C-alpha positions as CSV (number, residue, x, y, z in Angstrom):
1,M,5.8,-20.3,14.3
2,L,8.7,-22.0,15.9
3,R,9.4,-21.5,19.6
4,V,11.7,-22.2,22.1
5,F,11.1,-23.0,25.8
6,D,13.4,-22.3,28.3
7,T,13.6,-25.0,31.5
8,A,11.3,-23.3,33.3
9,G,8.8,-23.1,30.4
10,K,9.2,-19.0,30.0
11,E,9.7,-18.6,26.1
12,V,13.3,-17.7,24.9
13,V,13.1,-14.9,21.8
14,F,15.3,-13.5,19.7
15,Q,16.5,-9.6,17.9
16,G,14.8,-10.0,15.0
17,A,14.9,-7.6,11.6
18,L,13.0,-4.8,13.5
19,D,11.4,-6.4,16.2
20,P,13.3,-7.5,19.4
21,H,10.9,-10.4,20.9
22,T,10.9,-12.4,17.5
23,P,10.4,-16.4,17.5
24,V,13.3,-19.0,16.0
25,G,10.6,-19.2,13.2
26,Q,7.3,-17.4,11.8
27,G,5.4,-17.7,8.8
28,W,1.4,-16.7,7.6
29,L,-0.8,-18.3,5.2
30,R,-4.4,-17.5,4.3
31,A,-5.8,-21.1,4.2
32,S,-7.7,-19.5,1.3
33,H,-5.0,-18.7,-0.3
34,R,-3.1,-22.5,0.0
35,K,-3.1,-23.9,-3.7
36,L,0.3,-24.9,-4.4
37,D,2.9,-24.0,-7.8
38,A,3.1,-27.9,-8.6
39,K,5.9,-27.6,-10.9
40,L,7.5,-24.8,-8.2
41,S,6.4,-26.5,-4.9
42,T,9.3,-29.2,-3.6
43,P,8.4,-31.9,-0.6
44,Y,10.1,-29.7,2.2
45,R,9.4,-26.2,0.7
46,P,5.7,-25.2,-1.1
47,F,5.0,-22.4,-3.4
48,H,1.4,-20.6,-2.8
49,T,0.3,-19.1,-6.4
50,H,-1.7,-16.5,-4.2
51,D,-3.5,-16.4,-7.7
52,E,-7.3,-17.7,-6.7
53,V,-9.2,-17.5,-3.6
54,E,-10.6,-21.0,-2.3
55,A,-13.3,-20.2,0.8
56,L,-12.9,-22.9,3.8
57,T,-16.4,-24.3,3.9
58,P,-17.2,-24.9,7.1
59,G,-16.8,-29.0,8.2
60,V,-15.1,-29.6,5.6
61,P,-11.2,-30.4,6.0
62,V,-8.8,-28.6,3.6
63,D,-5.1,-29.5,3.3
64,L,-2.4,-26.3,4.2
65,D,1.1,-26.7,3.3
66,G,2.8,-24.4,5.2
67,E,7.2,-23.6,5.3
68,I,9.4,-23.8,8.1
69,W,12.7,-22.2,6.9
70,P,15.9,-23.3,8.1
71,T,17.4,-22.0,10.8
72,C,20.8,-22.6,12.8
73,L,19.7,-23.1,16.5
74,V,21.5,-24.8,19.5
75,V,19.0,-24.9,22.0
76,P,20.3,-26.2,25.5
77,K,19.4,-29.5,27.3
78,G,16.7,-28.9,28.8
79,Y,15.0,-26.4,26.7
80,R,11.8,-27.2,24.6
81,I,10.4,-26.5,20.9
82,G,7.4,-26.6,20.2
83,L,5.8,-25.5,16.9
84,S,2.7,-23.1,16.9
85,I,-0.7,-23.3,14.5
86,R,-2.4,-19.9,15.3
87,G,-5.4,-18.2,13.6
88,K,-3.8,-14.5,14.4
89,D,-0.7,-13.2,14.3
90,Y,2.3,-13.9,17.0
91,E,2.2,-11.8,20.6
92,Y,4.8,-11.7,23.1
93,D,4.2,-12.2,26.2
94,G,5.6,-9.3,27.5
95,P,5.8,-5.1,26.7
96,A,5.9,-4.2,23.5
97,A,8.7,-2.4,21.7
98,H,8.3,0.6,20.2
99,L,9.7,2.3,17.1
100,S,9.7,6.4,16.8
101,N,8.7,6.1,12.7
102,M,6.9,2.9,12.8
103,K,3.0,3.2,13.6
104,Y,2.4,0.2,15.3
105,P,4.0,-1.5,18.8
106,M,6.1,-4.1,17.9
107,R,4.9,-7.4,19.6
108,G,6.7,-10.6,18.2
109,C,5.7,-9.3,14.5
110,G,8.1,-6.4,13.5
111,P,5.6,-3.5,12.5
112,F,4.0,-6.2,10.6
113,V,0.1,-7.0,12.0
114,H,-3.5,-8.3,10.1
115,D,-5.7,-6.4,11.6
116,D,-7.0,-4.1,8.7
117,P,-11.0,-4.5,8.3
118,D,-11.3,-4.6,4.6
119,D,-8.6,-7.4,4.2
120,R,-10.2,-9.6,6.6
121,P,-13.9,-8.2,7.3
122,P,-15.3,-9.7,10.9
123,E,-18.1,-11.3,9.0
124,V,-15.2,-14.1,6.7
125,F,-12.6,-13.5,9.7
126,G,-14.4,-13.6,12.5
127,G,-15.0,-17.3,13.1
128,T,-13.6,-20.3,14.7
129,T,-11.0,-22.3,12.8
130,H,-9.9,-25.8,13.3
131,A,-6.3,-27.4,12.5
132,A,-6.0,-30.9,13.2
133,R,-2.7,-33.0,12.4
134,R,-3.6,-36.3,11.0
135,A,-2.0,-39.5,12.8
136,G,0.7,-40.6,10.7
137,Q,1.3,-38.2,8.0
138,G,2.9,-34.7,8.0
139,A,-0.6,-33.1,6.6
140,L,-2.2,-29.9,8.6
141,S,-5.7,-29.8,7.7
142,A,-7.9,-26.9,8.7
143,V,-11.7,-27.3,9.1
144,A,-13.7,-23.3,9.3
145,G,-15.9,-23.8,12.3
146,D,-18.7,-21.3,12.8
């Protein structure tokens, strides 16, 4: 996710479609769905096929291509822009927002959560994955741990 921090290091959040505390930009990519469509992908806009599961193998790095959607924002002098790569959903560091017709409290991703035990069984998704940027390249690699 793309984030902005003020001069004191406090995150600046924005009103999203539903959630009042969203970062500048965010996206989701399950590493096992990293396969790209070579015809539809461009250097700045990868297109994932989501037509097969490519599980991570512990200790074996794989490249991941993710998209950061364009945005238009003027960041004041002294503020910082940060890119966060996480193995879980973004969570706003303040009180959650609530809407009467939404099942879940909103913590920065609106009502969207990725914690269903059937879709994310702990025996598959409960381990550690390490992300690293290769020196001199913009590519991001993921390595499944334990």
